[in-house]
C-alpha positions in Angstrom: 30.8 -49.6 -29.0 29.7 -46.6 -27.0 32.1 -44.0 -25.5 31.3 -45.3 -22.0 32.3 -48.9 -23.0 35.5 -47.6 -24.5 36.5 -45.8 -21.2 36.9 -48.2 -18.3 37.4 -45.4 -15.9 34.0 -43.9 -16.8 32.4 -47.3 -16.5 33.9 -47.9 -13.0 32.8 -44.4 -11.9 29.3 -44.8 -13.2 29.0 -48.2 -11.4 30.3 -46.6 -8.2 27.7 -43.8 -8.5 24.9 -46.2 -9.3 25.6 -48.3 -6.2 26.2 -45.6 -3.6 24.6 -42.3 -4.7 21.2 -43.0 -3.2 22.6 -44.3 0.1 24.9 -41.3 0.4 22.0 -38.9 -0.2 20.2 -40.5 2.7 23.2 -40.2 5.0 23.8 -36.6 3.9 20.2 -35.9 4.7 20.7 -37.4 8.2 23.6 -35.0 8.7 22.0 -31.8 7.4 18.2 -32.2 7.5 17.9 -30.5 4.2 17.2 -32.5 1.0 18.7 -29.9 -1.4 21.9 -29.6 0.7 22.2 -33.4 0.8 21.9 -33.7 -2.9 24.4 -30.8 -3.4 26.9 -32.6 -1.1 26.6 -35.9 -3.0 27.1 -34.2 -6.4 30.1 -32.3 -5.0 31.6 -35.5 -3.6 31.3 -37.4 -6.8 32.7 -34.5 -8.9 35.7 -34.5 -6.6 36.0 -38.2 -7.0 36.1 -38.0 -10.8 38.6 -35.1 -10.8 40.9 -37.4 -8.6 39.9 -40.7 -10.2 43.4 -42.1 -10.5 43.7 -41.7 -6.7 40.2 -43.0 -6.0 40.5 -45.9 -8.3 43.4 -47.4 -6.5 42.0 -46.6 -3.0 41.2 -49.8 -1.0 37.7 -48.4 -0.4 36.5 -46.0 -3.2 33.1 -45.8 -1.7 34.6 -44.7 1.6 36.6 -42.1 -0.2 33.5 -40.6 -1.7 31.6 -40.9 1.6 34.3 -38.9 3.4 34.2 -36.2 0.6 30.3 -36.1 0.8 30.4 -35.7 4.6 33.0 -32.9 4.4 30.9 -31.1 1.8 27.7 -31.5 3.9 29.3 -30.3 7.1 31.7 -27.6 5.8 31.8 -24.7 8.2 31.5 -21.9 5.7 27.9 -23.0 4.9 26.8 -21.5 8.2 27.2 -18.1 6.7 24.3 -18.8 4.3 20.9 -19.5 5.9 19.7 -21.8 3.1 22.9 -24.0 3.5 22.9 -24.3 7.3 22.1 -27.5 9.0 18.3 -27.6 9.8 17.2 -27.7 13.4 14.4 -30.1 12.4 14.1 -32.7 9.7 12.6 -30.9 6.7 10.4 -32.4 4.0 10.2 -35.9 5.4 7.9 -38.3 3.5 4.6 -39.1 5.1 5.7 -42.7 5.9 8.1 -41.4 8.6 6.3 -41.6 11.9 6.5 -39.2 14.9 9.1 -41.3 16.7 11.5 -41.2 13.7 10.9 -37.5 13.3 11.8 -36.9 16.9 14.9 -39.1 16.4 16.0 -37.1 13.4 15.4 -33.8 15.3 17.6 -35.1 18.1 20.4 -36.1 15.7 20.3 -32.7 14.0 20.7 -31.1 17.4 24.1 -32.7 17.9 27.4 -30.9 17.2 28.7 -31.8 13.8 31.6 -34.1 14.9 29.2 -36.1 17.2 26.5 -36.2 14.5 29.0 -37.5 11.9 30.3 -40.2 14.3 26.8 -41.3 15.2 25.7 -41.7 11.5 28.9 -43.5 10.6 28.8 -46.0 13.5 25.1 -46.5 14.2 23.6 -45.5 10.8 26.1 -46.9 8.3 27.4 -49.7 10.5 31.2 -48.9 10.5 33.3 -50.2 13.3 34.7 -47.8 15.9 38.2 -48.0 14.5 37.1 -47.6 10.9 34.9 -44.6 11.8 37.7 -43.0 13.8 40.0 -43.4 10.9 37.5 -41.8 8.5 37.0 -38.8 10.7 40.8 -38.6 11.4 40.4 -39.0 15.2 41.9 -41.3 17.7 39.8 -44.3 18.8 39.3 -43.0 22.4 38.2 -39.6 21.0 35.8 -41.3 18.6 34.4 -43.5 21.4 33.8 -40.4 23.6 32.0 -38.6 20.8 29.8 -41.7 20.1 29.0 -42.1 23.8 27.9 -38.5 24.2 25.9 -38.5 21.0 24.1 -41.7 22.0 23.3 -40.3 25.4 21.8 -37.1 24.1 19.9 -38.8 21.3 18.4 -41.4 23.6 17.4 -38.8 26.1 15.6 -36.7 23.5 14.2 -39.5 21.4 12.6 -41.1 24.6 13.4 -44.7 23.8 15.8 -47.5 24.7 19.3 -47.1 23.3 19.2 -50.3 21.2 15.8 -49.4 19.7 17.0 -45.9 18.9 20.1 -47.2 17.2 18.0 -49.7 15.2 15.7 -47.0 14.0 18.6 -44.8 12.9 20.1 -47.7 10.9 16.8 -48.4 9.3 16.4 -44.8 8.3 20.0 -44.7 6.9 19.1 -47.7 4.7 15.6 -46.9 3.6 14.8 -43.2 4.0 13.5 -41.6 0.8 14.7 -38.0 0.5 11.8 -35.9 -0.6 12.3 -33.4 -3.5 12.8 -29.8 -2.5 11.6 -26.6 -4.0 15.1 -25.2 -4.1 17.0 -25.5 -7.4 19.2 -28.6 -7.5 22.4 -29.2 -9.4 22.5 -29.6 -13.1 22.9 -33.3 -12.9 19.9 -33.8 -10.6 17.7 -31.5 -12.7 18.6 -33.3 -16.0 18.3 -36.8 -14.6 15.2 -36.3 -12.4 11.8 -35.3 -13.6 10.0 -32.5 -11.7 8.4 -33.7 -8.5 10.1 -37.1 -8.5 13.0 -38.6 -6.5 16.0 -39.9 -8.3 15.5 -43.5 -9.5 17.9 -46.2 -10.2 17.3 -45.9 -13.9 18.3 -42.2 -13.8 21.5 -42.7 -11.9 23.7 -43.6 -15.0 22.6 -40.4 -16.8 23.3 -38.5 -13.6 26.8 -40.0 -13.3 27.5 -39.1 -16.9 26.4 -35.5 -16.3 28.5 -35.4 -13.2 31.6 -36.5 -15.1 31.0 -33.8 -17.7 30.4 -31.1 -15.0 33.6 -32.2 -13.2 35.7 -31.9 -16.4 34.2 -28.5 -17.2 35.0 -27.4 -13.6 38.6 -28.6 -14.0 39.0 -26.8 -17.3 37.7 -23.6 -15.7 40.0 -23.9 -12.7 43.0 -24.5 -15.1 42.1 -21.3 -17.1 41.7 -19.3 -13.9 45.1 -20.6 -12.6 46.9 -19.7 -15.8 45.2 -16.3 -15.9 46.3 -15.5 -12.3 49.8 -16.7 -13.0 50.0 -14.5 -16.1 48.7 -11.5 -14.2 51.2 -12.0 -11.4 54.0 -12.2 -14.0 52.8 -9.1 -15.7 52.7 -7.1 -12.5 56.2 -8.3 -11.6 57.5 -7.3 -15.0 55.9 -3.9 -14.7 57.5 -3.3 -11.3 60.9 -4.3 -12.6 60.6 -1.9 -15.6 59.4 1.0 -13.5 61.9 0.6 -10.7 64.9 -1.3 -12.3 67.2 -0.6 -9.3 64.8 -1.8 -6.6 65.4 -5.5 -7.2 69.1 -5.3 -8.1 71.7 -6.9 -5.8 73.5 -4.4 -3.4 76.8 -4.6 -5.3 75.0 -3.6 -8.6 73.1 -0.6 -7.2 74.6 2.9 -8.0 76.6 4.3 -5.1 75.4 7.5 -3.4 78.2 10.1 -3.9 79.2 12.4 -1.1 78.6 16.2 -1.6 81.6 18.1 -3.1 83.9 19.7 -0.6 84.1 23.5 -0.4 87.3 25.5 -1.1 87.2 27.1 2.3 89.9 25.8 4.7 88.6 23.6 7.5 89.4 24.9 10.9 90.1 22.6 13.8 87.3 21.8 16.1 89.1 23.6 19.1 89.5 26.7 17.0 85.9 26.8 16.2 84.9 26.6 19.8 87.1 29.6 20.9 85.7 33.1 21.0 86.8 35.4 18.3 89.5 37.9 19.3 88.5 41.5 19.1 
């Protein structure tokens, strides 16, 4: 019996990855326009899922949990600081099978603000209902409907086609688009499981899932070590301050009292006498 068969959690995670990794990569590509960024977001989402697997395993929709994590990783705002991680203005490295109309559609989608783009992909691309999509993006149903309406209006205007046709093309791309390999370095799981110049296949997905689990466990171990190191450093600094200045942190009733200066032996004259002029 293999180690995977002995661990039901690993088996469930690998099955979840095998069923949904390819589709999530296509959806992340629709959100970002960059194949390397889409794969990075999917790997990050599944690593988070394995780190929190007890929570994900009991979730009513584990695939939805991973999808939300992937979308958050793909659209995280800090990536705008790095040019190679920003959302592309045009769809990059599309396969030759994608025609001009679909290229114009993807360019219009990438031109949307991130919240509108996410709502459009969830509703028209993935096929979620309005309430389910609003719940996933943590927005009210009226706000989600407003985002969807504005996104559709802008995409239809730029894609130059009827609304139903445009939505049908977006759903077809979300279901069948093959993300082309990029020249940028990919994650360790994608590099080990995918030969050079080839897209990830269904046969390589179990190996990729196993590598993702290993990477997730190593990342958790590194995070634990860093947390303990920072905690120890903070305790050492606190102890050093307490040794150097022992009275600084003592309660007021335990601090040494400041004594008054010793009184001189000269008699103290009344204030009125000091103010009078001296007699000659």
